PAZAPA-4460 file (N, C-alpha, C; in steps of 0.05 Angstrom, whole numbers, plus 32768, in hexadecimal, padded with zeros to 4 digits):
% residues 219
    n_x    n_y    n_z   ca_x   ca_y   ca_z    c_x    c_y    c_z   seq   type   mol
   8010   7EB0   80C3   800D   7ECD   80BE   8006   7EDB   80D8     1      M     A
   8012   7EF3   80DC   800E   7F02   80F5   7FF2   7F0D   80F5     2      S     A
   7FE9   7F15   810E   7FCF   7F20   8111   7FCC   7F3A   8101     3      A     A
   7FB5   7F3D   80F4   7FB0   7F54   80E3   7FAA   7F6C   80F4     4      A     A
   7FB6   7F83   80ED   7FAF   7F9C   80FC   7F93   7FA6   80F5     5      P     A
   7F87   7FB4   8107   7F6D   7FC0   8101   7F70   7FD7   80EE     6      T     A
   7F5C   7FDB   80DD   7F5C   7FF2   80CA   7F49   8008   80D3     7      T     A
   7F3D   8005   80EB   7F29   8019   80F4   7F37   8034   80F6     8      D     A
   7F2A   8048   80EA   7F34   8064   80EC   7F47   806C   80D6     9      G     A
   7F52   8058   80C8   7F66   805E   80B3   7F5A   8068   8099    10      W     A
   7F3F   8064   8096   7F33   806A   807C   7F36   8088   8075    11      E     A
   7F36   8099   8088   7F37   80B6   8082   7F53   80C1   8081    12      G     A
   7F68   80B0   8084   7F83   80BA   8084   7F90   80B7   8068    13      L     A
   7F9B   80CC   805D   7FA8   80CB   8043   7FC4   80BF   8046    14      S     A
   7FCF   80B5   802F   7FEA   80AB   8030   7FFE   80C1   8036    15      T     A
   7FF7   80DA   802F   8009   80F0   8035   800C   80F4   8053    16      S     A
   7FF5   80F3   8061   7FF6   80F6   807E   8004   80DE   808B    17      T     A
   7FFE   80C6   8082   800B   80AE   808D   8029   80AF   8087    18      I     A
   8031   80B8   8070   804D   80BA   8069   805B   80CC   807C    19      S     A
   804F   80E3   8083   805B   80F6   8096   805E   80E9   80B1    20      D     A
   804A   80D9   80B9   804B   80CB   80D3   8061   80B6   80D3    21      A     A
   8065   80A8   80BD   807B   8095   80BB   8095   80A3   80BE    22      L     A
   8099   80BA   80B0   80B1   80CA   80B3   80B6   80D2   80D0    23      D     A
   80A1   80D9   80DD   80A3   80E2   80F9   80B0   80CC   810B    24      R     A
   80A9   80B3   8104   80B3   809D   8114   80CB   808E   8107    25      H     A
   80D6   809A   80F2   80EE   808E   80E6   80E8   8074   80D7    26      G     A
   80D0   8071   80CD   80C8   8059   80BF   80C8   805D   80A1    27      L     A
   80D4   804C   8091   80D5   804E   8074   80BF   803D   8068    28      S     A
   80A7   8046   8068   8091   8036   805E   8085   8040   8044    29      G     A
   8092   8054   8037   8088   805F   801E   8091   804D   8007    30      Q     A
   807E   8041   7FF9   8084   802F   7FE3   8086   8040   7FC9    31      A     A
   809C   804C   7FC5   80A0   805E   7FAF   809F   804F   7F94    32      L     A
   8090   805B   7F81   808E   804F   7F66   8077   803D   7F63    33      G     A
   8068   8038   7F78   8050   8027   7F77   8038   8039   7F77    34      V     A
   8027   8038   7F62   8011   804B   7F5F   7FF7   803C   7F58    35      H     A
   7FE1   804A   7F5D   7FC7   803F   7F57   7FC3   803B   7F39    36      A     A
   7FB8   8024   7F31   7FB2   8020   7F15   7F9A   802F   7F0B    37      A     A
   7F89   8037   7F1D   7F71   8046   7F16   7F6E   805F   7F27    38      G     A
   7F65   8075   7F1B   7F63   808E   7F2A   7F4D   808C   7F3F    39      N     A
   7F52   8098   7F56   7F3F   8097   7F6C   7F40   807E   7F7C    40      G     A
   7F53   806C   7F77   7F54   8053   7F85   7F60   8056   7FA0    41      T     A
   7F55   8047   7FB4   7F60   8047   7FCF   7F61   802A   7FD8    42      R     A
   7F76   8023   7FE6   7F78   8008   7FF1   7F80   800A   800F    43      V     A
   7F75   7FF7   801E   7F7A   7FF7   803B   7F76   7FDB   8046    44      L     A
   7F8B   7FD1   8054   7F88   7FB6   8060   7FA2   7FAA   8067    45      G     A
   7FA2   7F94   8076   7FBB   7F86   807D   7FC6   7F77   8065    46      P     A
   7FE0   7F74   8064   7FEE   7F67   804D   7FEC   7F49   804E    47      A     A
   7FE6   7F3D   8037   7FE9   7F21   8032   7FFF   7F1F   801D    48      F     A
   8016   7F15   8025   802E   7F17   8014   8032   7EFF   8002    49      T     A
   803B   7F06   7FEA   8040   7EF2   7FD4   805B   7EF8   7FC7    50      V     A
   806B   7EE4   7FC4   8085   7EE8   7FB7   8087   7ED6   7F9E    51      R     A
   808E   7EE3   7F88   8091   7ED5   7F6E   80AF   7ED2   7F67    52      M     A
   80B4   7EBD   7F57   80CF   7EB9   7F4D   80CD   7EB2   7F2F    53      L     A
   80E3   7EB6   7F20   80E3   7EAC   7F04   80DD   7E8E   7F04    54      P     A
   80CF   7E85   7EF0   80C6   7E69   7EEF   80DD   7E56   7EEB    55      T     A
   80DA   7E3E   7EF5   80ED   7E28   7EF2   80E8   7E18   7ED9    56      G     A
   80F2   7E00   7ED9   80EF   7DEE   7EC2   80D1   7DE6   7EBF    57      I     A
   80C4   7DE1   7ED6   80A7   7DDB   7ED5   8098   7DF3   7EE1    58      R     A
   808C   7E03   7ED0   807F   7E1C   7ED9   806A   7E15   7EEE    59      P     A
   8069   7E26   7F03   8055   7E22   7F18   803E   7E37   7F15    60      G     A
   802D   7E37   7F29   8016   7E49   7F29   801E   7E66   7F2C    61      T     A
   800E   7E78   7F21   8012   7E95   7F24   7FFF   7EA1   7F37    62      V     A
   7FE5   7E98   7F37   7FD1   7EA6   7F46   7FBD   7E96   7F56    63      G     A
   7FC0   7E7C   7F58   7FAC   7E6C   7F66   7FAB   7E72   7F84    64      D     A
   7FC0   7E7F   7F8F   7FC1   7E86   7FAB   7FAA   7E98   7FB3    65      Y     A
   7F9D   7EA6   7FA0   7F88   7EB9   7FA7   7F72   7EAD   7FB7    66      V     A
   7F6E   7E93   7FB4   7F59   7E85   7FC4   7F60   7E83   7FE1    67      D     A
   7F79   7E8A   7FE9   7F82   7E88   8005   7F82   7EA4   8012    68      E     A
   7F7D   7EB9   8004   7F7E   7ED4   800F   7F66   7EDA   8021    69      V     A
   7F6A   7EE1   803A   7F53   7EE7   804C   7F45   7F01   8042    70      P     A
   7F2B   7F02   8046   7F1C   7F1B   803F   7F28   7F33   804F    71      P     A
   7F28   7F49   8041   7F31   7F62   804D   7F4F   7F66   804C    72      G     A
   7F5E   7F52   8043   7F7B   7F55   8041   7F83   7F60   8025    73      H     A
   7F9B   7F6B   8024   7FA6   7F75   800B   7FBC   7F63   8002    74      V     A
   7FBA   7F59   7FE9   7FCE   7F48   7FDD   7FE6   7F59   7FD6    75      V     A
   7FFD   7F53   7FE1   8016   7F61   7FDA   8029   7F4E   7FCC    76      V     A
   802D   7F52   7FB2   803D   7F40   7FA1   8058   7F4C   7F9B    77      I     A
   806C   7F3D   7FA2   8088   7F44   7F9C   8091   7F35   7F84    78      D     A
   8092   7F42   7F6D   809D   7F36   7F54   80B7   7F44   7F4C    79      N     A
   80C6   7F4C   7F61   80E0   7F58   7F5D   80E0   7F71   7F4C    80      A     A
   80C9   7F7E   7F4A   80C7   7F97   7F3B   80C6   7F92   7F1D    81      G     A
   80C2   7F7A   7F14   80C2   7F75   7EF7   80AA   7F82   7EE9    82      R     A
   80B0   7F8F   7ED3   809B   7F9C   7EC3   8096   7F8F   7EA8    83      T     A
   80A4   7F78   7EA3   80A2   7F6B   7E89   808D   7F55   7E89    84      D     A
   8083   7F4D   7EA1   806E   7F38   7EA3   805A   7F41   7EB8    85      V     A
   8041   7F37   7EB5   802D   7F3E   7EC9   8028   7F27   7EDC    86      T     A
   801F   7F2E   7EF4   8018   7F1A   7F08   7FFC   7F1E   7F13    87      V     A
   7FED   7F2F   7F05   7FD1   7F34   7F0E   7FC1   7F3E   7EF6    88      W     A
   7FA7   7F34   7EF4   7F96   7F3C   7EDE   7F79   7F39   7EE6    89      G     A
   7F67   7F37   7ED2   7F4A   7F38   7ED7   7F40   7F1F   7EE6    90      D     A
   7F4B   7F07   7EE0   7F41   7EEF   7EED   7F48   7EEF   7F0B    91      L     A
   7F60   7EF7   7F12   7F67   7EFA   7F2E   7F56   7F0F   7F3C    92      L     A
   7F50   7F24   7F2E   7F3F   7F39   7F39   7F24   7F2F   7F3F    93      T     A
   7F18   7F1F   7F2C   7EFE   7F14   7F30   7EFD   7F02   7F49    94      A     A
   7F12   7EF2   7F4C   7F13   7EE0   7F64   7F17   7EF0   7F7D    95      A     A
   7F27   7F05   7F7C   7F2D   7F15   7F94   7F13   7F24   7F9C    96      A     A
   7F05   7F2F   7F89   7EEC   7F3C   7F90   7ED8   7F2A   7F9D    97      L     A
   7ED6   7F11   7F93   7EC4   7EFE   7F9E   7ECB   7EF7   7FBB    98      R     A
   7EE5   7EF7   7FC1   7EEE   7EF0   7FDC   7EEE   7F08   7FEF    99      R     A
   7EE9   7F20   7FE5   7EEA   7F37   7FF6   7F06   7F41   7FFD   100      G     A
   7F19   7F3C   7FEA   7F34   7F46   7FEE   7F34   7F64   7FEA   101      V     A
   7F44   7F72   7FFB   7F44   7F8F   7FFB   7F52   7F9C   7FE4   102      A     A
   7F65   7F8E   7FD7   7F73   7F9A   7FC1   7F8D   7F8B   7FBC   103      G     A
   7F9C   7F95   7FA8   7FB6   7F88   7FA1   7FCB   7F9D   7F9C   104      T     A
   7FE3   7F97   7FA6   7FFB   7FA8   7FA2   8010   7F97   7F95   105      V     A
   801D   7FA1   7F80   8031   7F91   7F71   804B   7FA0   7F6E   106      I     A
   8060   7F93   7F77   807B   7F9C   7F71   8081   7F8F   7F55   107      H     A
   8074   7F9B   7F41   8075   7F90   7F26   805D   7F9A   7F16   108      G     A
   8053   7F8A   7F04   803F   7F93   7EF1   8025   7F84   7EF2   109      A     A
   8010   7F91   7EE8   7FF5   7F84   7EE5   7FEC   7F87   7EC8   110      C     A
   7FD5   7F7C   7EC2   7FC8   7F80   7EA8   7FAA   7F80   7EAB   111      R     A
   7F9C   7F83   7E95   7F7E   7F84   7E94   7F73   7F9B   7EA4   112      D     A
   7F81   7FB2   7EA5   7F78   7FC8   7EB5   7F5E   7FD5   7EAA   113      T     A
   7F59   7FD3   7E90   7F41   7FDD   7E85   7F28   7FCE   7E8F   114      A     A
   7F2C   7FB4   7E93   7F16   7FA3   7E9E   7F13   7FA7   7EBC   115      V     A
   7F2A   7FA8   7ECA   7F2A   7FAB   7EE7   7F1E   7FC7   7EEE   116      I     A
   7F26   7FDB   7EDF   7F1B   7FF6   7EE3   7F1C   8000   7EFF   117      G     A
   7F06   800A   7F09   7F05   8015   7F24   7EF8   8000   7F37   118      E     A
   7EF5   7FE8   7F2E   7EE7   7FD4   7F3F   7EF8   7FCA   7F56   119      R     A
   7F12   7FCB   7F53   7F24   7FBE   7F66   7F3D   7FCE   7F6A   120      Y     A
   7F45   7FD2   7F83   7F5E   7FE2   7F89   7F77   7FD3   7F80   121      P     A
   7F86   7FDF   7F6F   7F9E   7FD2   7F63   7FB4   7FE7   7F62   122      L     A
   7FCB   7FE0   7F6E   7FE2   7FF2   7F6F   7FFA   7FE3   7F64   123      F     A
   8008   7FEF   7F50   801C   7FE1   7F40   8033   7FF4   7F39   124      V     A
   8049   7FE8   7F2F   805F   7FF8   7F23   805A   7FFD   7F05   125      R     A
   804C   7FEA   7EF8   8049   7FEC   7EDB   8032   7FDB   7ED2   126      A     A
   802C   7FDE   7EB8   8017   7FCE   7EAB   8024   7FC1   7E92   127      R     A
   801C   7FA8   7E8D   8025   7F9B   7E75   8011   7F85   7E6E   128      T     A
   8010   7F7E   7E54   7FFD   7F69   7E4B   8009   7F4E   7E4E   129      M     A
   8023   7F4C   7E52   8032   7F32   7E50   802E   7F21   7E69   130      R     A
   8023   7F09   7E65   801D   7EF8   7E7B   8036   7EEE   7E8A   131      T     A
   8032   7EE9   7EA4   8047   7EDE   7EB4   8047   7EBF   7EB3   132      G     A
   8033   7EB3   7EA8   8031   7E96   7EA6   8049   7E8B   7E96   133      K     A
   8057   7E78   7EA2   806E   7E6D   7E95   8087   7E7E   7E98   134      G     A
   8084   7E95   7EA5   809B   7EA8   7EA9   80A1   7EAD   7EC6   135      R     A
   808C   7EAD   7ED7   8090   7EAF   7EF4   807E   7E9C   7F02   136      V     A
   8084   7E95   7F1B   8073   7E83   7F2A   8074   7E8A   7F47   137      E     A
   805F   7E81   7F55   805D   7E85   7F72   8075   7E78   7F80   138      L     A
   8083   7E88   7F91   8099   7E7E   7FA0   8092   7E7A   7FBE   139      A     A
   8082   7E8D   7FC9   807E   7E8C   7FE6   8066   7E9E   7FED   140      E     A
   8057   7E95   8001   8041   7EA5   800D   8048   7EAA   802A   141      L     A
   803F   7EC1   8034   8041   7EC7   8050   805D   7ECC   805A   142      G     A
   806F   7ED5   8049   808A   7EDC   8052   808F   7EFA   804D   143      A     A
   80A4   7F05   8057   80AB   7F21   8052   80B1   7F24   8034   144      A     A
   80A7   7F3A   8029   80AB   7F40   800D   80B5   7F5D   800A   145      V     A
   80BC   7F65   7FF2   80C6   7F7F   7FED   80B4   7F8E   7FD9   146      S     A
   80B0   7FA8   7FDE   80A4   7FBA   7FCA   80B9   7FCE   7FC2   147      L     A
   80D0   7FC4   7FBB   80E7   7FD6   7FB4   80F7   7FDB   7FCD   148      G     A
   80F5   7FF4   7FD8   8104   7FFB   7FF0   80F5   7FF5   8009   149      T     A
   80DC   7FEC   8007   80CB   7FE7   801E   80C7   7FC9   8023   150      V     A
   80CD   7FC0   803B   80C8   7FA4   8043   80AB   7FA2   804D   151      R     A
   809E   7F8D   8045   8082   7F88   804E   8080   7F6D   805B   152      V     A
   8077   7F6D   8074   8072   7F55   8083   8054   7F4E   8081   153      E     A
   804D   7F34   8083   8031   7F2D   8084   8023   7F3C   809B   154      P     A
   800C   7F48   8096   7FFD   7F56   80AA   8004   7F73   80AD   155      G     A
   8019   7F7D   80A0   801E   7F9A   809F   8007   7FA8   8093   156      D     A
   8002   7FC1   809B   7FEC   7FD0   8090   7FF3   7FDD   8076   157      L     A
   7FE3   7FD9   8062   7FE7   7FE4   8047   7FD2   7FFA   8042   158      V     A
   7FDB   8012   803B   7FC9   8028   8035   7FD2   8035   801B   159      V     A
   7FC0   8038   8008   7FC6   8045   7FEF   7FB0   8057   7FE5   160      G     A
   7FB8   806C   7FD7   7FA5   807E   7FCB   7FB2   808B   7FB2   161      D     A
   7FA7   80A0   7FA8   7FB1   80AC   7F8F   7FCE   80B5   7F91   162      N     A
   7FD7   80BB   7FA9   7FF2   80C5   7FAD   8007   80AF   7FB0   163      D     A
   7FFF   8097   7FB4   8012   8081   7FB6   800A   806C   7FCB   164      G     A
   801E   805E   7FD5   8019   8047   7FE7   802C   8048   7FFE   165      L     A
   8022   8043   8016   8032   8041   802E   802D   8027   803D   166      V     A
   8042   801D   804A   8040   8005   805A   8047   800D   8077   167      I     A
   8034   8006   8089   8038   800B   80A6   803E   7FF0   80B3   168      V     A
   8056   7FED   80BF   805B   7FD4   80CD   8046   7FCD   80E2   169      P     A
   803E   7FB4   80E4   8029   7FAD   80F6   8030   7FB4   8113   170      S     A
   8049   7FB4   811A   8052   7FBA   8135   804F   7FD8   813C   171      S     A
   804C   7FE8   8127   804C   8006   812B   8031   8012   8124   172      C     A
   801D   8002   811F   8004   800D   8114   7FF8   8021   8127   173      V     A
   7FF6   801B   8141   7FE9   802E   8153   7FF9   8048   8156   174      E     A
   8013   8046   8157   8024   805E   815A   8021   8070   8141   175      T     A
   8024   8064   812A   8021   8074   8111   8006   807F   810E   176      V     A
   7FF1   8070   8116   7FD6   807A   8114   7FD2   8093   8125   177      F     A
   7FDB   8092   813E   7FD8   80AA   814F   7FE6   80C2   8144   178      R     A
   7FFE   80BE   813A   800D   80D4   812E   8000   80DF   8115   179      T     A
   7FF6   80CD   8104   7FE8   80D6   80EC   7FCF   80E6   80F3   180      A     A
   7FC0   80DD   8107   7FA9   80ED   8110   7FB0   8108   8119   181      L     A
   7FC6   810A   8128   7FCF   8124   8132   7FD8   8136   811C   182      A     A
   7FE6   812B   8108   7FEE   813C   80F1   7FD6   8145   80E1   183      I     A
   7FC3   8133   80DD   7FAB   813A   80CE   7F9B   8150   80DC   184      G     A
   7F99   814E   80F7   7F8A   8162   8106   7F97   817E   8104   185      S     A
   7FB2   817E   8107   7FC0   8198   8105   7FBE   81A4   80E9   186      I     A
   7FC0   8193   80D5   7FBD   819D   80B9   7FA1   81A9   80B5   187      E     A
   7F8D   819D   80C0   7F72   81A8   80BD   7F70   81C3   80CC   188      E     A
   7F7C   81C5   80E3   7F7C   81DF   80F1   7F8B   81F4   80E1   189      Q     A
   7FA1   81ED   80D4   7FAF   8200   80C3   7F9E   8209   80AC   190      I     A
   7F90   81F6   809F   7F7F   81FD   8089   7F69   8211   8092   191      R     A
   7F5E   820C   80A9   7F49   821E   80B3   7F54   823A   80B8   192      I     A
   7F6C   823C   80C4   7F78   8256   80C9   7F7F   8265   80B0   193      R     A
   7F8A   8256   809C   7F91   8263   8083   7F78   826D   8075   194      V     A
   7F63   825D   8076   7F49   8266   8069   7F3E   827F   8077   195      A     A
   7F45   8282   8091   7F3B   8299   80A0   7F4D   82B2   809C   196      A     A
   7F64   82AE   808D   7F75   82C5   8087   7F90   82C5   8094   197      G     A
   7F96   82B1   80A4   7FB1   82B0   80B1   7FC6   82A9   809D   198      D     A
   7FDF   82B2   80A3   7FF6   82AA   8093   7FFC   828C   8098   199      R     A
   8003   827E   8082   8009   8262   8085   8020   825E   8098   200      L     A
   8035   826E   8096   804D   826B   80A7   8045   826E   80C4   201      A     A
   8033   8281   80CA   802B   8286   80E6   801B   826E   80F1   202      D     A
   8009   8264   80E0   7FF8   824E   80E9   800A   8235   80EE   203      A     A
   801C   8230   80DC   802E   8219   80E0   803F   821C   80F9   204      R     A
   804A   8234   80FE   805B   8238   8115   804B   8235   812F   205      A     A
   8033   8241   8130   8022   8240   8148   801B   8224   814F   206      D     A
   8017   8213   813B   800E   81F7   8140   8025   81E3   8140   207      L     A
   803D   81ED   813F   8055   81DB   813F   8054   81C6   812A   208      S     A
   804C   81CE   8112   8049   81BB   80FC   8063   81AF   80F4   209      Y     A
   8078   81C0   80F2   8092   81B5   80EA   809C   81A0   80FD   210      H     A
   8099   81A5   8117   80A2   8191   812B   8094   8176   8127   211      R     A
   807A   8178   8122   806A   815F   811F   8073   814F   8107   212      L     A
   807C   815D   80F2   8085   814F   80DA   80A2   8145   80DB   213      Q     A
   80B1   814E   80EF   80CD   8147   80F1   80D0   812D   8101   214      S     A
   80E6   811F   80FC   80EC   8106   810B   80EC   810B   8129   215      P     A
   80E3   80F8   8138   80E2   80FB   8156   80FC   8103   8162   216      E     A
   8112   80FA   8156   812D   8100   8161   8137   811B   815A   217      T     A
   8129   8129   8147   8133   8143   813E   8130   8158   8154   218      A     A
   8142   816A   8155   8142   8180   8168   813A   819A   815B   219      R     A
***
């Protein structure tokens, strides 16, 4: 697994701001259709990747890998977007909490959300009660996985909040971070000027807001 990026300073950045920074650098890190299972949930940390496959003749394990997840990492499970079976529930949550895991993201479904509640950051495509045992099994750990249109490598930075989930490639973390900080700073200046009575269009123009949100190659 590649070295994990630092998360220092990312706590105050929203996925909206990070998404704009990704756009600025031509990076497609927005995991569309993946949302928080609980209101007010936020997740932040490097990715620990898990890939599932439909079960074979002899069903294998679904969740024992949780004992291998390093503290502070986010479990990213690729179950091919399936919503008919779950690959995460209350027992895995209990184990993850004990280990200090930062959260879980699923290209697929979870269950036991009433029990999990607000205790643990969980981002999914769907919820279902139907177990994955005997239907899916662990295929691979620590390889590139998919969250639909977004590729996730081990160690990529995962950030999620009420607006959705973004993936920042580990090789671009510092660049995206600087851009996100700049966007956040300018947006705060715009808010201050609007509150003081300035026109929104004037504040945006004076601070070159449109340029900062546009791709670097744009003229």
